[in-house]
Steps between C-alpha positions, in 0.01 A plus 500: 500500500625849408500688832599866468561759768561871463763631740652842565756620754394742769705741706780314669517129432127426491265394222140533387361210299186329376406184315362558150220360285592411139352833385731693734238581762570432871412146612518578871577770749801726460769400750759716673803306620819616674751334266507497120749215501299289745178565307649341189697227679191386687305441175701255286173383341454833317557431131549861393571816699362819350692813589573845381863444407734204530790739554317645801431171679695199377852605603373531859365148482819360349710669766292314760533169315145497362455404135171514309412294194279745312395861515298757309680834469234772465734774377678285245167373372371856470788583267429200277127577483560866421732400219248254361246776457746738335580702812862397558686764697208609717568471875462140611524530879215376716435862595467593130272204431278597793491862382385393153238271649365763734516793257774690683816669368754232413832537685825431313691184578775548758850457359660162558799548722812352344685225678768646723820293498520288811137559599306193395170646619525829314324358194189465711511838674247645259302802618128429475184701538263366764208298369217382730464123526144521370635687195741214431203263510315713244804529273561125508136418419507753217815345357335157496213650303737675258677172426170374362489797258836426339536342156588156641408500872656163586828597341501834678435330835794271428721799419418693817532188715837408351641850531386511862690174546802665341486769769539227762788345306679836467482558876629148568786546252601823668495333839715210375739715296731396218809333652802721438866462596648838592844337515472366145362834380797694645744248351332540161515880514869492581566263209312721255577848627812466710549632850358839596745780572495577869255214547200713394604692186463420132631153418840463337385352168259788431775752575737321262243490221411868551868590463529283188195672346636846578837406351328381181330838463807697599327684783307426819157351441248381757372174347204475738353815338348435153520871411874496564546195281289637212691829511835319497404287202367804314833676555670188363281515187230248591142625528303260723138515611557289812759296685320171440729209429372428151568859395844509659599182318437671164798734538876448501653672800733376778257618769222265388622173655584638846181707497281196433669313782472802731125532434443131578697511824364840605147362469589215735673742739199735523216248476637203697820620663609525860239764590217289355626196689510686832154647442311199370651176630442425868533174688581319177181605321396749230142628529405736216126523569310307231192670351264273301324667209730800521472572127193541278562157346499333841871431523664525840741771604703559814477800722871549556851368450462414131384152593403400146822629341764285667795500254624158393844565645348586841297180516803323647405671827158331510607194698284235667541434871716203609312178428254688276476555124344743256250353255490747210229451238438687174183462296609397153400735216203621701350769274448279190342232718271761654401617151411143407278464807317833477447488121391135496679457168495118454822492300697715745358314800615175344851639453496638855395164644862387471710608800802532273623787284188674371690722255659195341158334470354813336797520262433143388134586444531831315859615443679205340689425820637854546467537880631857510244611244220324688599671826509842335158436346334393826647782705417743219136392517494551878697824511374658178792485259291540185740669257790378284594138561258500793207544261623216279549270799158591637337407168663156515392457861145610418474235229586219746344640821220732382294500820795589724616785278141627464471509880787746544403688182152555646653627824716743303201630302305547823783709638523707185126564522527608864319193633598306813652153482511239774717214611343157505381541860387860459785733594434800280728730306509872581272725298654674199744770610545371854863507619666158481777438750568138410867432429408165342272643233586746228347822624260659252591840359277710724695816418360509145175683416187287523440549126847378403468150346837406651343528844223257409749252354716531809204429726410203281847351551451548872160325511628219274771426756274565800264209435792255494719644776201565723362150452844364589476699822155347562642150458793580729266599783332161493831319459633670813180432695511131405871479582451666838229246581714206391793608720287478814662259741848547354773728631540646151441875460405708197761776500497659153270549202503701181266437208625158384757412765464370854755412769433264789742475795474155651688226684700312237307179568177677399636637170380216274149518642496880470603480132216257434252722685597799286411316180178365655402852606568624148280230346219571745524874440468447127173312547363738763583810299414397145287189541584170328776558244777278362747787554792394717637765739833334562769613743875461477608428857848501652612422855813685607683649794511849345272692267793546259551124472134456405510755217 
């Protein structure tokens, strides 16, 4: 039986709570209890806790050793429902939802406080506007009713439930932390950058390279300043638009090689150097503050520390505890498999049913065995490369997989026309002209006039990609939820996730079982998200002592 309770913290450590009917109405008297933690711990039979915000409540429970299986996050759900009805960007707080429901002025959302290095709880110190408990009841009941008004209500319910589950997972990942060896990190920095002058100054290798660059130009240049570099090259007779590597490699000058090396090492020094290590790694753990659904497409972000941009060379510092291992799993060629599932193209689903190399299988079907051409064609269809060779490749792909190509073509036309598009479960694209702050999608050209056809085409490329990337994010939510459930009873901990990659930290003797559970969770997520489909969402899984060894 699905037993739900609404709970909210009160002043101090107390709680106010009530059991709910399926329609969201109270099923008993409203209770006032002295301890939020005890209120939850004393009711293990509750199948789903309904609360204002997971970030507000769950870290308190975890700190007290109380874990819940399921929740319903009112504020996260409000954001998804607003987006579904073309209102993405409107305030999504419980206070804003109550204001809309009661006809009052809608307050803006409070800013999310960034994670402060060394303060694990700072992610959850979010200022909130007071909302009466009875108002939360009304907002929750209204959200249940609004689910029924969506295009596919069951899918939307699955989306909001799975993203609420992701909020639990994010909090648990931040509590566990990614295992990190400060000793190995310092050793690595010294190998790459050399010792620091005076113990705290600029490292020796950067100083040497800066001197070599200045010598090449014949005068002092500060290589960390792009304007200085561009000016120096201009004086030397080379007009550059940027200091990007590909542009530097086009010119013949003795400063190029040391400058490229300097830029690579300087990036490590500033992004993951000694200061970063002291700020972000404590007690052998890195906790960046995971944020599910942090982009419009549903992909996760982190709230500090660059947690999703760990350079390959730095991954040597991600080291499992003694007697433990890291199980690192990558979903294989995820986007084409997602396209097969959402388009229901029989031919592409058949190709994607093989857990092996999908691009090779497509090349055998449509490109005379040319894997590189097949890969370019598939990614061109997803990302919108529809000119030059991309157009030719797309025509060949369309002939063999017409339904799949038509699916993304339709999404592109909808974007060009200013219509909304949705992921398979119902996450909805921003309305035309809305700012897009998603690093994983090509941002549409919102700086062009609305009447400029280039703007419409740009938005079409965005919506073409959105339906695939966003549906991949939908699938990932259910994969993580299934994996979390399957790890119950083991010591294994989910410690890292980004889009198509997951890391589990576990006792070495559990590693084989964990690897099997990852693939099982992937298979289950495919069925739960897209229904019965022959598409295989395979994972490549490696067990290693360090993250670097697994990649």
